C-alpha positions as a printed NumPy array, in Angstrom:
array([[  0.   ,   0.   ,   0.   ],
       [  1.302,   3.438,  -0.868],
       [  1.992,   5.891,   1.929],
       [ -0.65 ,   8.309,   0.644],
       [ -3.231,   5.531,   0.607],
       [ -2.305,   4.544,   4.135],
       [ -2.737,   8.099,   5.313],
       [ -6.072,   8.447,   3.577],
       [ -7.305,   5.269,   5.221],
       [ -6.71 ,   6.571,   8.731],
       [-10.008,   7.276,  10.542],
       [ -8.651,  10.229,  12.515],
       [ -8.926,  13.677,  11.03 ],
       [ -6.547,  16.587,  11.593],
       [ -8.788,  17.798,  14.39 ],
       [ -8.153,  14.553,  16.324],
       [ -4.39 ,  14.818,  16.253],
       [ -2.733,  15.371,  19.622],
       [ -0.713,  18.513,  19.1  ],
       [  2.824,  18.839,  20.452],
       [  3.573,  21.561,  23.024],
       [  3.137,  25.206,  21.971],
       [  1.21 ,  24.398,  18.764],
       [ -2.196,  25.426,  20.096],
       [ -3.117,  28.911,  18.992],
       [ -6.018,  30.834,  20.441],
       [ -9.168,  30.385,  18.379],
       [-11.4  ,  33.073,  19.847],
       [-13.618,  35.339,  17.692],
       [-13.177,  39.116,  17.821],
       [-14.886,  40.958,  20.663],
       [-18.37 ,  42.21 ,  19.845],
       [-18.026,  45.979,  20.282],
       [-15.434,  48.666,  20.827],
       [-16.704,  49.073,  24.394],
       [-16.159,  45.372,  25.083],
       [-12.592,  45.693,  23.819],
       [-11.981,  48.789,  25.92 ],
       [-13.276,  47.021,  29.009],
       [-11.097,  43.948,  28.495],
       [ -7.974,  46.016,  27.852],
       [ -8.703,  48.132,  30.918],
       [ -8.81 ,  45.065,  33.174],
       [ -5.573,  43.736,  31.701],
       [ -3.435,  46.86 ,  31.77 ],
       [ -4.62 ,  48.073,  35.183],
       [ -3.708,  44.78 ,  36.85 ],
       [ -0.4  ,  44.486,  35.015],
       [  0.498,  48.017,  36.043],
       [ -0.473,  47.401,  39.663],
       [  1.553,  44.188,  39.714],
       [  4.401,  45.426,  37.531],
       [  6.973,  44.144,  40.031],
       [  5.454,  40.652,  40.077],
       [  6.357,  37.79 ,  37.759],
       [  4.094,  35.075,  39.181],
       [  0.817,  35.646,  37.349],
       [ -0.757,  35.63 ,  33.905],
       [ -3.533,  38.075,  32.974],
       [ -5.051,  38.079,  29.509],
       [ -8.259,  38.547,  27.569],
       [-10.145,  36.754,  24.796],
       [ -7.685,  33.858,  24.741],
       [ -8.566,  30.185,  24.29 ],
       [ -8.213,  27.767,  27.203],
       [ -7.632,  24.187,  26.053],
       [ -8.528,  21.696,  28.763],
       [ -9.223,  18.389,  27.015],
       [ -8.192,  15.396,  29.166],
       [ -7.21 ,  13.764,  25.855],
       [ -5.067,  16.79 ,  24.929],
       [ -7.034,  17.391,  21.736],
       [ -7.508,  20.699,  19.984],
       [-10.942,  19.685,  18.717],
       [-12.621,  19.38 ,  22.11 ],
       [-12.975,  21.152,  25.432],
       [-11.969,  24.709,  24.636],
       [-13.301,  27.965,  26.065],
       [-12.179,  31.562,  25.803],
       [-13.141,  33.794,  28.738],
       [-13.182,  37.517,  28.029],
       [-10.661,  38.038,  30.826],
       [ -8.89 ,  35.692,  33.199],
       [ -6.04 ,  35.587,  35.675],
       [ -3.905,  32.622,  36.662],
       [ -1.796,  32.941,  39.803],
       [  1.408,  31.147,  40.692],
       [  2.592,  30.813,  37.113],
       [  5.259,  32.337,  34.89 ],
       [  4.515,  35.77 ,  33.498],
       [  5.176,  35.411,  29.774],
       [  3.356,  35.696,  26.458],
       [  1.406,  32.666,  25.252],
       [ -0.474,  31.653,  22.106],
       [ -3.21 ,  30.147,  24.269],
       [ -3.626,  28.663,  27.735],
       [ -3.121,  24.918,  27.489],
       [ -3.996,  23.317,  30.812],
       [ -1.953,  20.156,  30.312],
       [  1.134,  22.265,  29.57 ],
       [  0.588,  24.483,  32.623],
       [  0.758,  21.883,  35.391],
       [ -2.997,  21.443,  35.265],
       [ -3.651,  25.035,  36.299],
       [ -6.978,  26.704,  35.549],
       [ -7.828,  30.41 ,  35.982],
       [ -8.188,  31.711,  39.523],
       [-10.315,  34.659,  38.376],
       [-12.598,  34.98 ,  35.354],
       [-14.599,  37.986,  34.148],
       [-17.098,  37.702,  31.32 ],
       [-18.324,  40.832,  29.535],
       [-22.004,  40.311,  28.795],
       [-23.713,  41.031,  25.488],
       [-27.175,  40.173,  24.162],
       [-25.759,  37.152,  22.312],
       [-23.592,  35.787,  25.147],
       [-25.419,  36.732,  28.357],
       [-27.395,  33.514,  28.71 ],
       [-24.293,  31.378,  28.13 ],
       [-22.224,  33.468,  30.532],
       [-24.858,  33.274,  33.272],
       [-25.627,  29.577,  32.872],
       [-23.374,  27.331,  30.757],
       [-20.081,  29.043,  31.501],
       [-20.935,  29.535,  35.141],
       [-21.405,  25.777,  35.538],
       [-18.236,  25.051,  33.577],
       [-16.152,  27.415,  35.687],
       [-17.719,  25.995,  38.848],
       [-17.59 ,  22.272,  38.122],
       [-14.644,  21.828,  35.739],
       [-12.349,  24.826,  36.042],
       [-13.055,  25.179,  39.768],
       [-12.266,  28.889,  39.364],
       [-12.534,  30.517,  42.816],
       [-13.757,  33.957,  41.656],
       [-16.186,  34.488,  38.771],
       [-17.649,  37.831,  37.722],
       [-19.755,  39.126,  34.874],
       [-20.381,  42.694,  33.772],
       [-22.49 ,  44.364,  31.082],
       [-20.928,  47.697,  29.999],
       [-24.234,  48.842,  28.52 ],
       [-26.754,  47.963,  31.234],
       [-24.124,  47.995,  34.04 ],
       [-25.342,  44.614,  35.292],
       [-22.623,  43.371,  37.632],
       [-22.437,  40.153,  39.655],
       [-19.751,  38.062,  41.299],
       [-19.406,  34.634,  42.832],
       [-16.978,  32.837,  45.099],
       [-16.49 ,  29.075,  45.047],
       [-17.422,  27.655,  48.453],
       [-17.587,  23.902,  49.033],
       [-17.66 ,  23.343,  45.285],
       [-20.558,  25.707,  44.56 ],
       [-20.658,  29.347,  43.527],
       [-22.103,  31.632,  46.173],
       [-23.078,  35.232,  45.292],
       [-20.751,  37.909,  46.616],
       [-22.268,  40.629,  48.763],
       [-21.404,  44.173,  47.654],
       [-19.938,  46.68 ,  50.085],
       [-21.473,  50.104,  50.7  ],
       [-20.04 ,  51.33 ,  47.371],
       [-21.425,  48.398,  45.407],
       [-17.984,  46.844,  44.987],
       [-17.37 ,  43.077,  45.093],
       [-14.305,  41.582,  46.75 ],
       [-12.006,  39.184,  44.919],
       [-10.179,  37.065,  47.458],
       [ -7.809,  35.797,  44.784],
       [ -6.759,  39.26 ,  43.603],
       [ -6.93 ,  40.926,  46.996],
       [ -8.88 ,  43.7  ,  45.3  ],
       [-12.42 ,  44.966,  44.907],
       [-14.084,  45.144,  41.51 ],
       [-16.609,  47.908,  40.977],
       [-18.112,  50.25 ,  38.416],
       [-16.411,  53.595,  37.805],
       [-17.391,  55.921,  34.96 ],
       [-19.377,  53.135,  33.337],
       [-16.572,  50.56 ,  33.287],
       [-15.443,  47.794,  35.595],
       [-12.378,  48.8  ,  37.611],
       [-10.208,  47.537,  40.444],
       [-10.147,  49.136,  43.875],
       [ -7.763,  48.52 ,  46.753],
       [ -8.939,  47.147,  50.098],
       [ -9.137,  50.756,  51.327],
       [-11.352,  51.736,  48.378],
       [ -8.782,  53.601,  46.269],
       [ -9.12 ,  53.31 ,  42.495],
       [ -6.341,  51.279,  40.873],
       [ -5.057,  53.539,  38.088],
       [ -4.043,  52.674,  34.563],
       [ -0.486,  53.52 ,  33.419],
       [ -1.877,  56.597,  31.68 ],
       [ -3.744,  57.74 ,  34.775],
       [ -0.625,  57.184,  36.89 ],
       [  1.434,  59.297,  34.49 ],
       [ -1.202,  62.029,  34.56 ],
       [ -1.32 ,  61.995,  38.358],
       [  2.471,  62.127,  38.527],
       [  2.539,  65.068,  36.111],
       [ -0.098,  66.884,  38.188],
       [  1.825,  66.143,  41.374],
       [  5.042,  67.46 ,  39.836],
       [  3.262,  70.596,  38.637],
       [  1.827,  71.256,  42.098],
       [  5.239,  70.673,  43.682],
       [  6.866,  73.069,  41.215],
       [  4.295,  75.77 ,  41.999],
       [  4.757,  75.222,  45.725],
       [  8.521,  75.531,  45.341],
       [  8.085,  78.737,  43.324],
       [  5.828,  80.221,  46.023],
       [  8.326,  79.315,  48.749],
       [ 11.163,  80.841,  46.73 ],
       [  9.161,  84.057,  46.276],
       [  8.414,  84.194,  49.994],
       [ 12.094,  83.74 ,  50.777],
       [ 12.985,  86.489,  48.31 ],
       [ 10.48 ,  88.916,  49.857],
       [ 11.692,  88.043,  53.361],
       [ 15.306,  88.653,  52.31 ],
       [ 14.425,  92.062,  50.862],
       [ 12.623,  93.034,  54.065],
       [ 15.636,  91.945,  56.109],
       [ 17.962,  93.991,  53.944],
       [ 15.758,  97.105,  54.292],
       [ 15.583,  96.686,  58.05 ],
       [ 19.365,  96.258,  58.284],
       [ 19.907,  99.428,  56.224],
       [ 17.529, 101.4  ,  58.48 ],
       [ 19.341, 100.206,  61.608],
       [ 22.683, 101.258,  60.19 ],
       [ 21.246, 104.741,  59.543],
       [ 20.551, 104.848,  63.259],
       [ 24.156, 103.759,  63.964],
       [ 22.968, 100.332,  65.084],
       [ 24.817,  97.278,  63.913],
       [ 22.099,  94.761,  62.841],
       [ 24.521,  91.881,  63.402],
       [ 24.642,  92.635,  67.136],
       [ 20.916,  92.427,  67.595]])
């Protein structure tokens, strides 16, 4: 039998082939709207900026998670809008392949709701993240209606998180609150401070530097005025035959 005939006679298709390490690319569709994209990028860059000194986490959005127990590309794949894995190497990846990552699943997942995905996010994915991924913290958020909910895995079941007085929900895994600010989902510290983006940090630093420069200018002007007054007083004392240095 010719080699080509032998290959053609194989029952397995390309989709059934077990891929070698690093050959699994993400297979997620584009995000639905510009606002969805903005929200996902905001979650990614804010956390990366906050944890810029850390190298033990992976935060990404709209990336495929392959979790087939048979290590097949054709089955068991999901792509959360945003997820974080803790205790792993911080590096770029083509996708998250569970069997290549010591069996690790996301510790935090956020889904951005839309009319076409809301039912799946609230039901199918919630059960998947609860029963298979065993993801401790799961949130969903709709940037248009501002629907926001969060769950924590307790004894194998998701329990709704109770909001604080500001409507923020605590993520035990991140050590941060998530809450709505200017119509988008943001992080807040345990004390309630907004976690800034790199751009916001740069703007705050520029404002701080400007204020400091103005304060320094005011102090310099005060010192200049005080010096002039001292010089005038010294001159007046000398006119009265009084040495100002002896006073």
